[in-house]
N, C-alpha and C positions, 0 to 999 in steps of 0.2 A: 718621796725623794729616793733616788737610786742609792743603794748602799755603797759606801766607800770601799774600794778594793785595796786590801793590804797585800803588799808584796813580800814574798819570802826571800831569803838570801840569794838564791839562784836567779830569781827575777830581778832583784836589785843589781846583780852582777851584769845581766844582759842590758839593763838600762844604763849602767855605768859605761859599758862598752859603746853603746850608741852615743852617749854623751861625749866620750873621748873623740869619737869620729867627728861629731859636730864641732867640737873645739878646733879640730884640724881644719875644718872648712873655713872658719873665721880666720885662722892663722894664714891660710892660703889667700884669702881675700884681702888681708891687711895691706899688701903691697900693690893691689890691683884696683882699689877704690880710690879714685883721684879725680880732680877737676877734668872735665871733658868726657868722662865715661858716662854712658846713659844708664838709667836704672835697669833697662832691659839687658844691657851688657852684663850687669852684675848677676841677673837671673840666669843668663846663658852660661856664664863662667861657673856659677855654683852648681847648676844642674850637671854640667859635664864632669866636674870634679867629684860630686857625690856618686854619680852613676858609674862612671868609667874608671876613676881612680880608687874610690873607696868601696866600690861594689855594694852600695847601699841604695836605699829608696828615699827620694825627697817626699816626705809624708804629706806636705801641704798640697802638692799637685793633685787635683781632682777632688780634694776634700771639700764637701759642700758645693761642688761645682767650680771651685777656684782653679784657674787655668795655669798658674805659675808655681814655681818652687819656693818662692820667698816673698816677703813684703818689703817694700822700700818706702819708708815714711820720711819725707823731706820737710824740714822747717816747721810749718804750721800743721802738717799732717800728724795726727795723733797715733794712728795705727792703721794697718791693713792697706797701706798704699800699694797700688798696683804698678808693677814695672811697665815702662813704655820706652820706645825708641826715641820719642820726642823729648823726654825729660833728661837733659844733660846736666850732670852735677857741675857746680861752679864754685870758685873760691868764696868762702863765707857761709856755705851751706852746712847744716847739720843733718845727718840722715841716720835713721834707725834701720838696720837690716835684721829681719826676723826670719829664722830658718828652723824647719823641723826635719828630722832625719830618722829613718827606721832601719834597723838591722836586727836580725834574730827575733823579729816579732815585737820588739819594744821601741818606743818612740822617745826621742829627746827633743826638747824645744828650748831655744835660747835666742836672745837678740843682743845686739851691740850697737852703740852709737859711734859714728864716724864723723870727724870734723875735717872739712875740706879747706885747705889753704888758710887764709887770714880770716878766722872766725872772730867776731866781736866779743869782748869780755862778757857781756850780759848773756850771750848764748853759751859760752864756755862754762859760766857759773851754773846755768840751768842744767847742763849735762852732768857736771860734777855733783851737784846736789842730788840729782835723780839717782846717780850711781850709789851715792851714800845712803839714800833712802831705801833702795833695794836691800843693801847690806844690813841696815837697821832692822828691816823685817826678817831677813834670813837668820840673823844671830839670835833672834827670839825663839826660833824653832827648836822644840824638844818635846818629849813625851810629857803630857800634863799641861802644857801651854795651850792656849786657844787661838783660833783664827782671829778673834778680836784683838788679842795681844799683838799678833803680826801686823794687822791692819793699822792699829793704833800707833805702833812704832814708826811705820812708814808715813802716816798722816802727820804725826807730830814733827818729824824731821822736815817734811815738805812745807808745812804751813809756818813753822818757825822761821824758815828761810824766805817766806813771802810768796810761796807758790801754791797752786791749787791742784788737788788730786782728782783725776777723772774717775767718775763713779759708774759710768755705764758699761765699762769693760774691765775685766778682772783676770786674775790667774785662775788656774783650774787643775784638777787632778789629771794625771797622765799615766799611761802604761801601754797596753796593747792598743788602746784608743787614744787619739790626740786629746780629746776632751772627755774626762771622767769627772765624777764627784770627788772632792767638793769644789764649789766656787770659792776662790780666795780673793776677798775684797782687800783693797789697799787703803782702807779706812776702817775704823771700828772702835769699840770700847774694850778696855782690858777685862779679861775674865769672861767675855761673852763669846758665843759661837761654838763651833765644833771643837772638842778636846782632841789634841793631836795624840797619835799613837805610833809606836814603832812600826815601820813598814808602809806608812803613807807616803805617796809620792805626788808632788804637785809643783806647779810653776809659781814663782813670785815675779811679777812683771809690771811694776808701777808705771803709769803714764802720768807725767807731771807737767802742768801747763804754766806758762809764764804769767798769763792773765786769768781770765775766767775759767772755771772748770767746765763750762758749757761746751758741748761739741755738736757737730752736724755731720750727718751721713750724706755723702755726695750721691748724685744720680746713678753712678755706676754700681751702687748697691754694696760696695766694699769700703771705699776710702772714707775715713773719718778725719775731720779737720776741727781745729779749735773754732769756737763760736766768734771769737774776736780777731782771728787771723794772726794772733801772736804765737810765739814758738811753743813747741811741745817736745819733750824728750822721754825716752823709755829705755830701760835695760831689763833683761830677763834671764833667769836661770831655772833649771829643773832641780828640785830639792827632794831628798829622801830623809824621812825622820828616822834617826838611829836610836839605839838603846839609851844613849846619853846626850843626844843633841841632833845634829844634822850633818848631811853630806851633800855638797853641791856636785851633782852628777855631770854638769856641763862646764865645769871649771876650766878656764883657759890657762895656758902656761904662765902668762903674765900675772895670774891671780893666785898662784900657788901659795903665796904668803899674803893673806887678805889685807892686813894692815899696810904692808908695803904697797900693795896694789892700789889701795885707796889714796895713799899719799902720792903715788905716781899719777893717778887720775886728777887729783887736785892740782898738781904742778902743771900737767898738760892742759887741763881744761879750766882751771880756776883763775 
């Protein structure tokens, strides 16, 4: 296994700067993702903003041959949904927008759920529980904790609420490369797995399904859907392990007070 790359304070600073820019991208998209917009429109808007306004690089474009700057995963799409002109968002949809951004040699990776128009309560609940599951994993992060502790916290929250955790796709180390060691599973056993150290940087990005955990890869080689066509939700942040806990490097303005943010999500989505 490739060694986990620990980042020094200057490298963390550069990752924080990329994370702040990525948070700006989501803030800019917040008023532009609405019914009638195509998923390709979202891709075009984000690329223009990242490149021309922020003077940064959309790190997903060209990675492993992927042709777009983001993923748009709508309703029963679990992850890696490819933008298209044909897919127009409509009232009642839920969509995960997953974006990576590089500036100064370091990459930030984050995703956010958007709810379009009149979303049914069962879909809003899934989105809210998934958001909370991500934070249950994040708040476990500290030196001496294990990746098993992180995965267990996420899994417990999801399954207690009647949902299933996708196992085929996971979080990952991140830095100068989009995907570094370690793999960050969203299920696990307390005390098991890699012991966390100050300077580790990785994503936590649980994919939570309304029905079965089983997934299918579509013929395009990218798009992953639920095996039973029921809904899936995902949230993602890039995390740094600090001397006494964690720092969310991609934190958005509405999340500056995590407990307040969780309550706001519950009110909006629950």
